[in-house]
C-alpha positions as CSV (number, residue, x, y, z in Angstrom):
1,M,-3.4,-3.7,-38.3
2,I,-2.6,-0.2,-39.3
3,E,0.7,1.3,-38.1
4,A,1.4,5.0,-37.7
5,P,4.0,7.1,-35.8
6,T,1.6,9.4,-34.0
7,L,-2.0,9.3,-32.8
8,W,-3.1,11.9,-35.3
9,R,-1.4,10.1,-38.3
10,L,-3.2,6.9,-37.1
11,V,-6.6,8.8,-37.1
12,E,-5.8,9.9,-40.7
13,A,-4.7,6.4,-41.8
14,R,-7.7,4.6,-40.5
15,A,-10.1,7.2,-42.0
16,Q,-8.5,6.7,-45.4
17,A,-8.5,2.9,-45.0
18,T,-12.0,2.3,-43.8
19,P,-13.9,5.6,-43.8
20,D,-17.4,4.3,-43.6
21,A,-16.8,1.6,-40.9
22,R,-18.2,2.3,-37.5
23,F,-15.8,3.6,-35.0
24,A,-18.2,3.8,-32.0
25,I,-21.8,3.8,-30.9
26,D,-23.2,4.9,-27.6
27,E,-26.3,4.0,-25.6
28,Q,-28.4,6.7,-27.3
29,E,-27.6,5.0,-30.6
30,R,-25.4,8.0,-31.7
31,S,-22.5,6.7,-33.8
32,L,-19.4,7.9,-35.5
33,S,-17.6,6.4,-38.5
34,F,-13.9,6.6,-38.8
35,A,-14.3,9.4,-41.3
36,E,-16.6,11.2,-39.0
37,L,-14.2,10.9,-36.1
38,H,-11.5,12.4,-38.3
39,D,-13.6,15.3,-39.5
40,E,-15.1,16.1,-36.2
41,A,-11.7,16.0,-34.6
42,L,-10.4,18.5,-37.2
43,R,-13.2,20.9,-36.6
44,A,-12.7,20.6,-32.8
45,A,-9.0,21.1,-33.2
46,A,-9.7,24.3,-35.1
47,G,-12.1,25.6,-32.5
48,L,-9.7,24.8,-29.7
49,H,-6.8,26.4,-31.7
50,T,-8.7,29.7,-31.8
51,R,-8.9,29.6,-28.0
52,G,-5.1,29.4,-27.8
53,I,-4.3,25.7,-27.7
54,G,-1.4,24.5,-29.9
55,V,1.8,22.5,-29.8
56,D,2.9,21.7,-26.3
57,T,0.1,23.6,-24.6
58,P,-0.7,21.8,-21.3
59,V,-4.4,21.0,-21.3
60,S,-6.3,19.2,-18.5
61,W,-9.7,17.7,-19.3
62,L,-12.3,15.8,-17.5
63,L,-15.2,14.2,-19.5
64,P,-17.4,11.2,-19.0
65,T,-17.0,8.2,-21.3
66,R,-18.7,9.8,-24.3
67,L,-18.1,10.0,-28.0
68,S,-17.0,13.6,-27.6
69,A,-14.2,12.5,-25.3
70,F,-12.7,10.4,-28.0
71,V,-13.1,13.2,-30.5
72,L,-11.4,15.5,-28.0
73,M,-8.4,13.1,-27.6
74,A,-8.0,13.1,-31.4
75,A,-8.4,16.9,-31.6
76,L,-5.7,17.6,-29.0
77,A,-3.4,15.0,-30.7
78,R,-3.9,17.0,-34.0
79,L,-2.8,20.1,-32.2
80,G,0.2,18.5,-30.5
81,A,-1.0,19.6,-27.1
82,V,0.1,17.9,-23.8
83,Q,-3.2,16.4,-22.7
84,N,-3.9,15.5,-19.1
85,P,-7.1,13.5,-18.7
86,L,-8.6,13.6,-15.2
87,V,-10.9,10.9,-13.9
88,P,-14.4,12.1,-13.1
89,I,-14.2,11.1,-9.5
90,Y,-11.6,13.8,-8.9
91,R,-12.8,16.8,-6.9
92,E,-11.3,20.2,-6.1
93,R,-8.4,18.8,-4.0
94,E,-7.1,16.5,-6.7
95,I,-7.9,18.7,-9.7
96,R,-6.2,21.7,-8.2
97,F,-3.1,19.7,-7.5
98,C,-2.9,18.3,-11.1
99,L,-3.5,21.8,-12.6
100,E,-0.7,23.3,-10.5
101,Q,1.8,20.6,-11.1
102,T,1.3,20.4,-14.9
103,G,1.0,24.1,-15.3
104,A,-2.2,23.6,-17.3
105,R,-3.4,26.6,-19.3
106,F,-6.8,25.1,-20.1
107,L,-9.3,23.0,-18.1
108,L,-12.1,21.4,-20.1
109,V,-15.1,20.0,-18.1
110,P,-18.8,19.1,-18.5
111,E,-21.2,21.5,-16.7
112,T,-22.4,18.6,-14.5
113,F,-21.9,14.9,-14.3
114,R,-23.6,12.4,-11.9
115,G,-24.9,15.2,-9.8
116,F,-21.6,17.1,-9.4
117,D,-21.2,20.7,-10.7
118,F,-17.9,20.7,-12.6
119,G,-18.6,24.0,-14.4
120,P,-18.7,26.2,-11.2
121,L,-15.6,24.4,-9.9
122,A,-13.7,25.0,-13.1
123,R,-14.7,28.6,-13.1
124,T,-13.5,29.0,-9.5
125,L,-10.2,27.4,-10.3
126,A,-9.7,29.7,-13.3
127,E,-10.4,32.7,-11.1
128,E,-7.6,31.7,-8.9
129,S,-5.1,31.7,-11.8
130,E,-4.8,34.2,-14.5
131,A,-3.0,31.6,-16.7
132,L,-5.9,29.1,-16.6
133,T,-8.9,29.2,-18.9
134,A,-12.0,27.1,-18.1
135,I,-14.0,25.7,-21.0
136,E,-17.3,23.9,-20.4
137,I,-18.2,21.2,-22.8
138,G,-21.9,20.8,-23.4
139,E,-23.5,18.9,-26.3
140,G,-20.5,19.6,-28.6
141,L,-16.9,20.6,-28.6
142,P,-15.7,24.1,-29.8
143,S,-15.7,24.1,-33.6
144,G,-13.8,26.0,-36.3
145,D,-12.5,25.9,-39.8
146,P,-9.8,23.2,-40.2
147,K,-8.2,25.3,-43.1
148,A,-6.8,27.6,-40.4
149,L,-4.9,24.8,-38.6
150,P,-1.1,24.7,-38.7
151,P,0.6,21.5,-39.8
152,P,0.3,18.5,-37.5
153,A,3.0,17.8,-34.8
154,E,5.1,14.9,-36.0
155,D,7.4,14.1,-33.1
156,D,6.3,10.7,-31.7
157,Q,8.8,11.0,-28.8
158,A,7.6,14.3,-27.5
159,I,5.6,14.3,-24.3
160,R,2.0,14.4,-25.3
161,W,0.2,12.8,-22.3
162,V,0.2,13.1,-18.5
163,F,-1.8,10.5,-16.6
164,Y,-2.1,10.7,-12.9
165,T,-2.0,7.7,-10.5
166,S,-2.3,7.7,-6.8
167,G,0.5,5.3,-6.3
168,T,1.9,5.1,-2.8
169,T,2.3,8.8,-2.2
170,S,-0.4,10.9,-0.6
171,D,-0.5,13.2,-3.7
172,P,-1.2,11.8,-7.2
173,K,1.8,11.1,-9.4
174,G,1.8,12.4,-13.0
175,A,3.3,9.9,-15.5
176,R,4.6,11.4,-18.7
177,H,4.0,9.5,-21.9
178,T,4.6,9.9,-25.6
179,D,2.4,8.9,-28.5
180,A,4.9,6.2,-29.2
181,S,4.4,4.6,-25.7
182,V,0.6,4.7,-26.0
183,L,0.6,3.3,-29.5
184,L,3.0,0.5,-28.6
185,S,1.1,-0.6,-25.6
186,S,-2.2,-0.6,-27.5
187,R,-0.6,-2.7,-30.3
188,G,0.1,-5.4,-27.7
189,L,-3.6,-5.3,-26.7
190,V,-4.7,-5.8,-30.3
191,R,-2.4,-8.8,-30.8
192,A,-3.3,-10.4,-27.5
193,L,-7.1,-10.1,-28.2
194,D,-6.6,-10.8,-32.0
195,L,-8.8,-7.8,-32.7
196,G,-10.1,-7.2,-36.2
197,P,-12.7,-5.2,-38.1
198,K,-15.6,-7.6,-37.0
199,D,-15.0,-7.1,-33.3
200,R,-17.0,-4.9,-31.0
201,T,-15.4,-4.0,-27.6
202,G,-17.2,-2.6,-24.6
203,V,-15.8,0.6,-23.2
204,V,-17.5,0.8,-19.8
205,F,-14.8,2.4,-17.7
206,P,-13.7,6.1,-17.3
207,V,-12.2,7.1,-20.6
208,T,-9.8,9.4,-18.8
209,H,-7.8,6.5,-17.5
210,L,-4.8,5.5,-19.7
211,G,-7.1,2.6,-20.8
212,G,-9.2,5.2,-22.6
213,A,-6.3,6.2,-24.8
214,N,-5.5,2.5,-25.3
215,A,-9.2,1.9,-26.3
216,L,-9.1,4.7,-28.9
217,V,-5.7,3.6,-30.3
218,S,-6.4,-0.1,-30.4
219,T,-9.7,0.5,-32.2
220,L,-7.9,2.7,-34.8
221,Q,-5.2,0.1,-35.2
222,A,-7.5,-2.9,-35.6
223,G,-10.5,-1.2,-37.3
224,S,-12.8,-2.6,-34.7
225,S,-15.8,-0.8,-33.1
226,Q,-16.4,0.5,-29.6
227,L,-19.6,0.2,-27.6
228,V,-19.5,3.3,-25.4
229,V,-21.1,3.3,-22.0
230,E,-21.1,6.6,-20.0
231,V,-22.2,5.1,-16.6
232,F,-21.9,1.4,-16.0
233,D,-25.2,-0.1,-14.8
234,P,-25.8,-3.8,-15.4
235,A,-29.5,-3.1,-15.9
236,T,-28.9,-1.0,-18.9
237,T,-25.3,-1.8,-19.9
238,V,-25.8,-5.5,-20.4
239,P,-28.8,-5.1,-22.8
240,F,-26.9,-2.4,-24.8
241,L,-23.8,-4.6,-25.1
242,A,-25.9,-7.6,-26.1
243,A,-27.9,-5.7,-28.7
244,H,-24.8,-4.7,-30.5
245,G,-23.1,-8.1,-30.4
246,V,-20.2,-7.3,-28.0
247,T,-17.2,-9.6,-28.7
248,H,-14.8,-8.4,-26.0
249,A,-15.9,-6.9,-22.7
250,G,-14.2,-6.0,-19.4
251,A,-12.5,-4.3,-17.7
252,G,-11.9,-5.7,-14.2
253,P,-13.2,-8.1,-11.6
254,V,-16.2,-5.9,-10.6
255,F,-17.4,-6.0,-14.2
256,Y,-16.8,-9.7,-14.6
257,Q,-18.9,-10.3,-11.5
258,A,-21.7,-8.2,-12.9
259,Y,-21.7,-10.0,-16.2
260,L,-21.8,-13.4,-14.4
261,E,-24.7,-12.3,-12.2
262,A,-26.6,-11.1,-15.3
263,Q,-26.0,-14.4,-17.0
264,R,-27.1,-16.4,-14.0
265,A,-30.3,-14.4,-13.8
266,A,-31.0,-14.9,-17.5
267,G,-30.9,-18.6,-17.4
268,P,-29.4,-20.9,-20.0
269,E,-29.6,-18.5,-23.0
270,P,-26.3,-16.6,-23.4
271,I,-26.6,-12.9,-22.7
272,F,-23.6,-12.2,-25.0
273,P,-23.9,-14.8,-27.8
274,E,-20.9,-13.4,-29.7
275,L,-18.6,-12.9,-26.7
276,V,-15.1,-14.1,-27.4
277,A,-13.4,-13.0,-24.1
278,L,-13.5,-10.7,-21.1
279,Y,-10.3,-8.8,-20.6
280,G,-8.6,-6.2,-18.4
281,G,-6.7,-5.6,-15.3
282,G,-6.7,-3.2,-12.4
283,A,-6.9,-5.9,-9.7
284,P,-5.9,-9.5,-9.4
285,T,-8.2,-12.0,-11.0
286,P,-8.7,-15.2,-8.9
287,P,-8.5,-18.4,-10.9
288,S,-11.9,-19.4,-9.6
289,L,-13.4,-16.2,-11.3
290,H,-11.6,-17.0,-14.5
291,E,-13.1,-20.6,-14.5
292,A,-16.6,-19.3,-13.8
293,V,-16.4,-16.9,-16.7
294,R,-15.0,-19.7,-18.9
295,R,-17.8,-22.0,-18.0
296,E,-20.7,-19.5,-18.1
297,L,-19.8,-16.7,-20.4
298,C,-17.1,-17.5,-23.0
299,P,-14.7,-20.3,-23.7
300,L,-11.5,-18.2,-23.4
301,G,-12.5,-16.9,-20.0
302,I,-10.6,-13.8,-18.9
303,L,-7.5,-12.5,-20.7
304,S,-5.7,-10.8,-17.9
305,T,-3.5,-7.7,-18.3
306,Y,-0.6,-6.7,-16.1
307,G,0.3,-3.1,-16.3
308,M,0.1,0.3,-14.6
309,T,-0.1,3.9,-15.5
310,E,3.7,4.2,-15.5
311,C,4.0,1.2,-17.9
312,P,0.7,0.1,-19.5
313,I,0.0,-3.4,-20.8
314,I,3.4,-4.9,-19.8
315,S,2.1,-8.5,-20.2
316,M,-1.2,-10.1,-21.2
317,T,-2.6,-13.6,-21.6
318,R,-3.5,-14.2,-25.2
319,H,-6.3,-15.8,-27.1
320,D,-3.9,-18.7,-28.1
321,D,-2.3,-19.3,-24.7
322,P,-2.9,-22.6,-23.0
323,P,-5.9,-22.7,-20.7
324,G,-3.8,-23.2,-17.6
325,K,-1.8,-20.1,-18.3
326,R,-4.9,-18.0,-18.9
327,A,-6.2,-19.1,-15.5
328,T,-3.1,-18.5,-13.4
329,T,-0.9,-16.0,-15.0
330,E,-0.8,-12.4,-16.3
331,G,0.7,-13.6,-19.6
332,R,4.0,-12.9,-21.3
333,P,5.4,-9.5,-22.2
334,T,3.5,-7.9,-25.1
335,H,6.6,-6.5,-26.8
336,P,9.9,-8.4,-27.5
337,D,12.0,-5.6,-26.1
338,T,10.3,-5.7,-22.7
339,R,12.5,-7.1,-19.9
340,V,10.9,-8.3,-16.7
341,R,13.3,-8.8,-13.9
342,I,12.5,-10.5,-10.5
343,V,14.8,-9.4,-7.7
344,D,15.3,-10.1,-4.1
345,A,15.4,-7.5,-1.2
346,D,19.0,-6.6,-2.2
347,G,18.1,-6.1,-5.9
348,R,19.8,-9.4,-7.1
349,P,18.0,-11.2,-9.9
350,L,16.1,-14.4,-9.0
351,P,15.6,-17.5,-11.2
352,A,12.3,-18.6,-12.7
353,G,9.7,-19.6,-10.1
354,Q,11.2,-17.6,-7.2
355,Q,9.2,-14.7,-5.9
356,G,10.6,-11.2,-5.6
357,E,9.9,-7.6,-6.6
358,I,9.0,-7.1,-10.3
359,R,11.2,-4.6,-12.1
360,L,10.7,-3.5,-15.7
361,H,12.5,-2.1,-18.7
362,A,10.1,-1.6,-21.6
363,P,9.5,0.6,-24.6
364,Q,6.1,1.8,-23.2
365,L,7.6,2.9,-19.9
366,L,6.9,6.4,-18.8
367,K,9.4,9.2,-19.6
368,G,9.6,10.1,-15.9
369,F,7.2,11.8,-13.6
370,V,6.0,15.4,-13.8
371,D,7.6,15.8,-10.3
372,R,11.1,14.8,-11.4
373,A,12.2,14.3,-7.8
374,L,10.2,11.1,-7.9
375,D,12.4,9.6,-10.7
376,A,15.4,8.8,-8.5
377,S,13.5,6.3,-6.3
378,A,11.4,5.0,-9.2
379,F,14.3,3.5,-11.2
380,D,17.2,1.4,-10.0
381,E,20.8,1.9,-11.0
382,Q,20.3,-0.1,-14.2
383,G,17.3,1.9,-15.3
384,F,14.7,-0.7,-14.4
385,F,11.4,0.6,-13.0
386,R,10.6,-0.5,-9.5
387,T,7.0,-1.6,-9.6
388,G,6.7,-2.5,-5.9
389,D,4.7,-5.6,-7.1
390,I,5.6,-9.1,-5.9
391,G,5.6,-12.0,-8.3
392,C,7.7,-14.4,-10.3
393,L,8.3,-15.5,-13.9
394,D,7.4,-19.1,-14.5
395,E,9.6,-21.5,-16.6
396,D,7.8,-20.3,-19.8
397,G,8.3,-16.6,-19.1
398,Y,4.7,-15.9,-18.0
399,V,4.3,-13.3,-15.2
400,V,2.7,-14.5,-12.0
401,L,1.5,-11.9,-9.5
402,T,1.4,-12.8,-5.8
403,G,1.2,-9.4,-3.9
404,R,2.2,-5.8,-3.7
405,Q,4.8,-3.9,-1.7
406,K,3.0,-0.7,-2.3
407,D,0.7,0.5,0.3
408,V,-2.2,1.0,-2.1
409,I,-5.7,-0.3,-2.1
410,I,-7.2,-1.1,-5.5
411,R,-10.9,-0.6,-5.4
412,K,-12.7,-1.2,-8.7
413,G,-9.5,-0.4,-10.6
414,E,-8.9,2.9,-8.7
415,N,-5.8,3.3,-6.7
416,I,-6.4,4.6,-3.2
417,S,-3.4,5.8,-1.3
418,A,-3.6,4.7,2.3
419,A,-1.2,7.4,3.3
420,E,-3.5,10.1,2.0
421,V,-6.6,8.9,3.9
422,E,-4.5,8.3,7.0
423,G,-3.1,11.8,6.9
424,L,-6.6,13.3,6.7
425,L,-8.2,11.1,9.4
426,A,-5.3,11.8,11.7
427,G,-6.6,15.3,11.9
428,H,-9.8,14.3,13.6
429,P,-9.8,15.0,17.3
430,A,-11.3,11.6,18.1
431,V,-8.4,9.8,16.4
432,A,-5.2,9.1,18.3
433,E,-3.7,6.8,15.6
434,V,-5.0,5.4,12.3
435,A,-4.1,2.8,9.8
436,V,-5.9,2.3,6.5
437,I,-5.7,-1.2,4.9
438,G,-7.1,-3.0,2.0
439,L,-9.3,-6.0,2.6
440,P,-10.5,-8.5,-0.1
441,D,-13.9,-7.8,-1.4
442,P,-15.7,-10.0,-3.9
443,S,-17.4,-7.1,-5.8
444,S,-14.7,-4.4,-5.8
445,G,-11.5,-6.3,-5.5
446,E,-10.5,-4.6,-2.3
447,R,-12.3,-2.3,0.1
448,A,-10.7,0.3,2.3
449,C,-10.8,-0.3,6.0
450,A,-9.8,2.4,8.5
451,I,-8.5,1.1,11.9
452,V,-8.5,3.7,14.6
453,R,-7.1,3.9,18.1
454,P,-9.4,6.5,19.7
455,T,-8.3,9.4,21.7
456,D,-11.1,8.6,24.2
457,P,-12.2,5.0,24.2
458,S,-15.6,6.1,25.6
459,A,-16.2,8.4,22.6
460,P,-14.8,6.6,19.5
461,L,-15.2,7.9,16.0
462,G,-18.4,6.8,14.4
463,F,-18.7,5.6,10.8
464,D,-21.0,8.4,9.7
465,E,-18.9,10.9,11.5
466,M,-15.8,9.6,9.6
467,V,-17.6,9.9,6.2
468,A,-18.7,13.4,6.9
469,F,-15.3,14.5,8.1
470,L,-13.4,13.1,5.1
471,S,-16.1,14.6,2.7
472,D,-15.5,18.0,4.3
473,Q,-11.8,17.6,3.7
474,G,-12.5,17.3,0.0
475,L,-11.7,13.7,-0.3
476,M,-13.5,12.0,-3.2
477,R,-16.2,9.5,-2.2
478,Q,-14.4,6.5,-3.7
479,K,-11.5,7.0,-1.4
480,I,-13.6,7.1,1.8
481,P,-13.2,3.8,3.8
482,E,-16.1,1.4,3.6
483,Q,-15.3,-0.1,7.0
484,L,-14.2,1.3,10.3
485,E,-12.8,-0.6,13.2
486,Q,-11.6,0.4,16.7
487,V,-8.5,-1.0,18.5
488,D,-7.0,-0.4,21.9
489,A,-3.4,-0.6,20.5
490,M,-1.7,-0.9,17.1
491,P,0.5,-3.9,16.4
492,R,4.1,-2.7,15.9
493,N,7.4,-4.2,14.7
494,P,10.7,-3.6,16.7
495,S,11.3,-0.3,14.9
496,G,7.9,1.0,16.0
497,K,6.1,0.8,12.7
498,I,2.5,-0.4,12.5
499,V,2.3,-3.9,11.2
500,K,-0.5,-3.7,8.7
501,A,-0.2,-7.4,7.9
502,A,-1.3,-8.2,11.4
503,L,-4.3,-5.8,11.0
504,K,-5.3,-7.5,7.7
505,E,-5.1,-10.9,9.3
506,R,-7.3,-9.7,12.2
507,F,-10.0,-8.0,10.2
508,D,-10.1,-10.0,7.0
509,G,-13.5,-11.7,7.3
């Protein structure tokens, strides 16, 4: 495994070590070697530098999972910019918020993607702010002469990344990261998977998640290869991964289920003959799903990751963990300096086996939020990050997740803030009260369910009406509830708060 202090130095080191080895290939059979990744990133960095991007320039970018997205990450790292990747499901509401909060000077987008016109939206946003420049990315990135570039930025502790997560607030939260934190978390992934030059990993999720940076870095560290999928579709994705001998695929329950269904439809012949393991996180993995994968797809089953945008890849089950641990835990911390503390409601540490809130102190922990006002409540008096997750440490130090304090619905790995959806729905004239909850869903992990007490019981809010209303409010499609229920009254606790646990119990199933 190659080590380097910054992302750009890692790109250079890998290009020198194995220049002709394949870095990635996509579904159109376009590929890049590590040397080509390095050279294309240099040319793109030069082109972007002529547009005004340099050290510490805040740059927001939104691209699908394409080879050019990885080149762009490397190019911005060469320039020392502060890059803020935005997931492609974001729309005007979310993009504008992130631009304003980060003070972005550049917004890079495709002209269109999956039927949405990002180019016109970017131009509209740029017209609203004299400080913002919109750059549309077509077939290639801006290009220039690398000889004109200044020396690389060398500070591995400087803020170089801002990743947004919905969290429990109605507005997204921007987590500030360094190259050091991204490189360290990726190193844990490489070791847990035992990645090497012969491995081929499937990148089938939005590259603009923090997992996209982890995918780039881990590939550079291990010298492995990526199979890049722009839009996950089992009908095309499975044959592509199979044709290129995928060894590690993921990246969450919705993907695991799709692979299982494809295998069952194919019969006894393995669809992925060289598959070593599925891996990933984003939502809890039931032991039954792990066992099905182990029996039908690969002997290691699922190597589960516990992490979050604020602290990626905290723990992970490893290739050499006992089978029982792989089935029922999220593994042990991936770095020796990581401290996982389980505390009770008063913040007092609990012994092994007892459930409480998980708090963390780790080298890959965020360097605070963009909105610094959020930091005070995010960390306890001893500097441990309050995850809001409920779990325990077993007697061997493995993390076991049992629930969440946070009022967040995790649908296909995406965080949906119940408060945000509730706030918008409350503005509909037919809604007297609303609560949004997450209900278990076998395909997406969780689905959002809106529960409404109507203003007029004889004229309740209809499902199509709800969808149209939220769409008109600018809410992204993935956040719109998939289920709508009506109630005469909301269950409440003695202090008057709605008891969502009672609603979940009532409507689950």
